[in-house]
GUTI-465194 format. One record per atom (N, C-alpha, C, O): residue in three letters; y negated, z negated, x negated. Coordinates in steps of 0.1 Angstrom, whole numbers, padded with zeros to 4 digits, always signed. Example, Ala and Ser with C-alpha at 12.3 -4.5 7.8 and 13.67 -1.06 7.14 Angstrom:
2
ALA+0057-0078-0132
ALA+0045-0078-0123
ALA+0033-0078-0132
ALA+0033-0085-0142
SER+0022-0071-0128
SER+0011-0071-0137
SER+0000-0079-0129
SER-0011-0080-0134
***
This chain:
90
UNK-0954-0872-0849
UNK-0956-0878-0834
UNK-0968-0872-0828
UNK-0979-0872-0833
UNK-0966-0866-0817
UNK-0977-0858-0808
UNK-0981-0868-0798
UNK-0974-0873-0790
UNK-0996-0869-0797
UNK-1000-0878-0788
UNK-1002-0871-0774
UNK-1005-0877-0764
UNK-1001-0856-0774
UNK-1005-0848-0764
UNK-0998-0853-0751
UNK-1004-0851-0740
UNK-0986-0858-0751
UNK-0980-0860-0739
UNK-0983-0875-0734
UNK-0980-0879-0723
UNK-0989-0883-0744
UNK-0992-0899-0741
UNK-1005-0903-0741
UNK-1009-0913-0745
UNK-1014-0890-0736
UNK-1029-0895-0736
UNK-1034-0898-0721
UNK-1032-0890-0712
UNK-1039-0910-0720
UNK-1042-0915-0707
UNK-1056-0922-0707
UNK-1059-0928-0717
UNK-1064-0920-0697
UNK-1078-0927-0696
UNK-1077-0941-0694
UNK-1067-0945-0688
UNK-1086-0948-0698
UNK-1087-0963-0696
UNK-1085-0967-0684
UNK-1079-0978-0682
UNK-1089-0960-0672
UNK-1086-0965-0659
UNK-1070-0966-0657
UNK-1066-0975-0650
UNK-1062-0958-0662
UNK-1047-0957-0661
UNK-1042-0970-0666
UNK-1034-0976-0660
UNK-1048-0973-0678
UNK-1045-0985-0684
UNK-1046-0998-0675
UNK-1038-1007-0674
UNK-1059-0997-0669
UNK-1063-1009-0661
UNK-1055-1011-0649
UNK-1051-1022-0645
UNK-1051-0997-0642
UNK-1045-1000-0630
UNK-1030-1000-0630
UNK-1024-1006-0621
UNK-1023-0994-0641
UNK-1009-0992-0644
UNK-1004-1000-0655
UNK-0994-0996-0661
UNK-1009-1011-0657
UNK-1004-1019-0669
UNK-0986-1022-0670
UNK-0979-1019-0679
UNK-0983-1027-0659
UNK-0969-1029-0659
UNK-0961-1017-0662
UNK-0951-1018-0669
UNK-0965-1006-0656
UNK-0957-0992-0658
UNK-0958-0988-0672
UNK-0949-0983-0679
UNK-0969-0991-0676
UNK-0972-0986-0692
UNK-0963-0994-0702
UNK-0957-0988-0711
UNK-0962-1008-0700
UNK-0955-1015-0707
UNK-0940-1011-0707
UNK-0934-1010-0718
UNK-0933-1008-0693
UNK-0922-1004-0691
UNK-0921-0990-0700
UNK-0913-0989-0709
UNK-0927-0981-0697
UNK-0925-0968-0704
UNK-0926-0968-0717
UNK-0917-0962-0723
UNK-0937-0976-0724
UNK-0937-0976-0738
UNK-0924-0983-0744
UNK-0919-0979-0755
UNK-0921-0992-0737
UNK-0909-1002-0743
UNK-0898-0992-0743
UNK-0892-0990-0753
UNK-0895-0985-0733
UNK-0883-0974-0732
UNK-0884-0964-0738
UNK-0874-0961-0744
UNK-0893-0957-0740
UNK-0897-0946-0748
UNK-0898-0947-0762
UNK-0894-0939-0770
UNK-0905-0958-0766
UNK-0910-0961-0782
UNK-0920-0953-0785
UNK-0924-0952-0797
UNK-0926-0945-0776
UNK-0937-0936-0782
UNK-0950-0942-0778
UNK-0952-0946-0767
UNK-0960-0943-0788
UNK-0975-0948-0787
UNK-0981-0941-0775
UNK-0976-0930-0770
UNK-0991-0946-0770
UNK-0999-0940-0759
UNK-1014-0940-0765
UNK-1019-0950-0769
UNK-1020-0928-0765
UNK-1034-0931-0769
UNK-1044-0931-0758
UNK-1044-0921-0750
UNK-1054-0940-0756
UNK-1062-0943-0745
UNK-1074-0938-0747
UNK-1080-0941-0758
UNK-1080-0932-0738
UNK-1094-0924-0739
UNK-1102-0933-0729
UNK-1098-0939-0719
UNK-1117-0932-0736
UNK-1127-0937-0727
UNK-1139-0927-0729
UNK-1144-0923-0739
UNK-1143-0924-0716
UNK-1153-0912-0716
UNK-1149-0899-0723
UNK-1158-0892-0729
UNK-1135-0895-0722
UNK-1130-0885-0730
UNK-1130-0887-0745
UNK-1128-0876-0751
UNK-1132-0897-0751
UNK-1130-0900-0764
UNK-1118-0910-0766
UNK-1115-0919-0758
UNK-1111-0907-0778
UNK-1100-0915-0782
UNK-1106-0928-0786
UNK-1116-0930-0794
UNK-1100-0939-0780
UNK-1106-0954-0782
UNK-1094-0961-0789
UNK-1096-0967-0800
UNK-1082-0961-0785
UNK-1072-0970-0790
UNK-1058-0964-0789
UNK-1057-0953-0783
UNK-1049-0970-0795
UNK-1035-0967-0795
UNK-1027-0979-0790
UNK-1029-0990-0796
UNK-1018-0977-0780
UNK-1009-0988-0774
UNK-0996-0983-0778
UNK-0990-0972-0775
UNK-0991-0994-0786
UNK-0976-0992-0790
UNK-0967-1003-0786
UNK-0973-1012-0780
UNK-0955-1003-0787
UNK-0944-1013-0785
UNK-0943-1022-0799
UNK-0946-1017-0810
UNK-0940-1035-0796
UNK-0939-1045-0809
UNK-0929-1041-0818
UNK-0931-1042-0830
UNK-0917-1035-0813
UNK-0906-1030-0823
UNK-0912-1018-0829
UNK-0911-1017-0841
UNK-0918-1009-0823
UNK-0924-0998-0833
UNK-0934-1002-0840
UNK-0935-0997-0851
UNK-0942-1010-0838
UNK-0953-1016-0847
UNK-0947-1023-0859
UNK-0950-1021-0870
UNK-0937-1031-0855
UNK-0930-1039-0868
UNK-0922-1030-0876
UNK-0920-1033-0888
UNK-0917-1018-0872
UNK-0910-1008-0879
UNK-0923-1002-0888
UNK-0922-1001-0901
UNK-0932-0998-0882
UNK-0944-0992-0891
UNK-0946-1001-0900
UNK-0945-0996-0911
UNK-0950-1014-0899
UNK-0954-1022-0909
UNK-0946-1023-0920
UNK-0950-1024-0931
UNK-0931-1023-0915
UNK-0923-1024-0926
UNK-0921-1013-0936
UNK-0918-1015-0948
UNK-0924-1000-0929
UNK-0923-0988-0938
UNK-0937-0988-0945
UNK-0937-0984-0957
UNK-0947-0993-0939
UNK-0960-0993-0949
UNK-0960-1002-0961
UNK-0967-1002-0971
UNK-0951-1010-0957
UNK-0950-1023-0968
UNK-0942-1016-0982
UNK-0945-1017-0993
UNK-0930-1009-0976
UNK-0921-1003-0987
UNK-0928-0992-0993
UNK-0926-0989-1005
UNK-0938-0984-0986
UNK-0945-0974-0992
UNK-0954-0980-1004
UNK-0955-0974-1015
UNK-0961-0991-1000
UNK-0971-0998-1010
UNK-0962-1003-1024
UNK-0966-1003-1036
UNK-0950-1008-1019
UNK-0941-1013-1031
UNK-0938-0999-1041
UNK-0937-1000-1053
UNK-0935-0990-1034
UNK-0929-0977-1043
UNK-0943-0972-1049
UNK-0942-0967-1060
UNK-0955-0973-1044
UNK-0968-0968-1049
UNK-0971-0977-1062
UNK-0975-0973-1072
UNK-0967-0991-1059
UNK-0970-1000-1072
UNK-0961-0998-1084
UNK-0964-1000-1095
UNK-0948-0992-1080
UNK-0937-0993-1090
UNK-0942-0979-1096
UNK-0942-0978-1108
UNK-0945-0969-1089
UNK-0951-0955-1095
UNK-0961-0958-1105
UNK-0961-0952-1116
UNK-0971-0967-1102
UNK-0981-0970-1111
UNK-0977-0976-1122
UNK-0983-0973-1132
UNK-0969-0984-1123
UNK-0963-0991-1137
UNK-0955-0981-1143
UNK-0954-0983-1155
UNK-0947-0971-1139
UNK-0939-0961-1145
UNK-0949-0952-1152
UNK-0946-0948-1164
UNK-0958-0949-1147
UNK-0967-0937-1154
UNK-0972-0942-1165
UNK-0973-0933-1174
UNK-0978-0956-1170
UNK-0982-0959-1181
UNK-0969-0963-1191
UNK-0971-0967-1202
UNK-0958-0961-1185
UNK-0948-0967-1194
UNK-0944-0984-1193
UNK-0937-0990-1202
UNK-0949-0989-1183
UNK-0949-1004-1182
UNK-0934-1007-1174
UNK-0934-1014-1164
UNK-0924-1001-1180
UNK-0910-1005-1175
UNK-0900-1005-1184
UNK-0903-1001-1195
UNK-0888-1008-1181
UNK-0876-1009-1192
UNK-0864-1002-1186
UNK-0862-1002-1174
UNK-0857-0995-1195
UNK-0846-0989-1188
UNK-0835-0999-1184
UNK-0834-1011-1187
UNK-0826-0993-1176
UNK-0817-1003-1170
UNK-0809-1008-1182
UNK-0805-1020-1182
UNK-0805-1001-1192
UNK-0797-1005-1203
UNK-0806-1019-1211
UNK-0801-1029-1215
UNK-0818-1016-1210
UNK-0825-1028-1217
UNK-0826-1040-1208
UNK-0825-1051-1213
UNK-0826-1038-1195
UNK-0827-1049-1186
UNK-0811-1056-1185
UNK-0809-1068-1183
UNK-0802-1047-1185
UNK-0789-1053-1186
UNK-0786-1061-1197
UNK-0779-1071-1196
UNK-0789-1057-1208
UNK-0789-1063-1221
UNK-0796-1076-1221
UNK-0790-1086-1226
UNK-0806-1077-1215
UNK-0813-1088-1214
UNK-0806-1100-1205
UNK-0805-1111-1208
UNK-0801-1093-1193
UNK-0793-1100-1185
UNK-0781-1109-1192
UNK-0778-1121-1190
UNK-0774-1100-1199
UNK-0761-1103-1206
UNK-0765-1113-1214
UNK-0757-1123-1216
UNK-0777-1114-1222
UNK-0781-1121-1233
UNK-0784-1136-1228
UNK-0781-1145-1235
UNK-0790-1136-1214
UNK-0794-1148-1207
UNK-0779-1155-1203
UNK-0777-1167-1204
UNK-0770-1146-1199
UNK-0757-1152-1195
UNK-0750-1159-1206
UNK-0746-1170-1205
UNK-0750-1152-1218
UNK-0744-1158-1230
UNK-0750-1170-1234
UNK-0743-1178-1241
UNK-0761-1173-1231
UNK-0769-1186-1236
UNK-0764-1199-1227
UNK-0770-1210-1229
***
């Protein structure tokens, strides 16, 4: 994702809020807002934000699973299915 096309000063945010909402909603590209030439915040649509949060949650789950696999804190699928079969038989 390149912010170079979507960099706007805070004065633009103040004067063109309705247009910004429309543009971001349609393009689904975030906008970088600057103040005194310095990056201050990122404005993004709700759908994009929700998708980003879902992606981060999945990455966290994968990271936790990876931490369990390294020290051998896992069972093979054969062991897991055998345990399930055992529970079903009872």
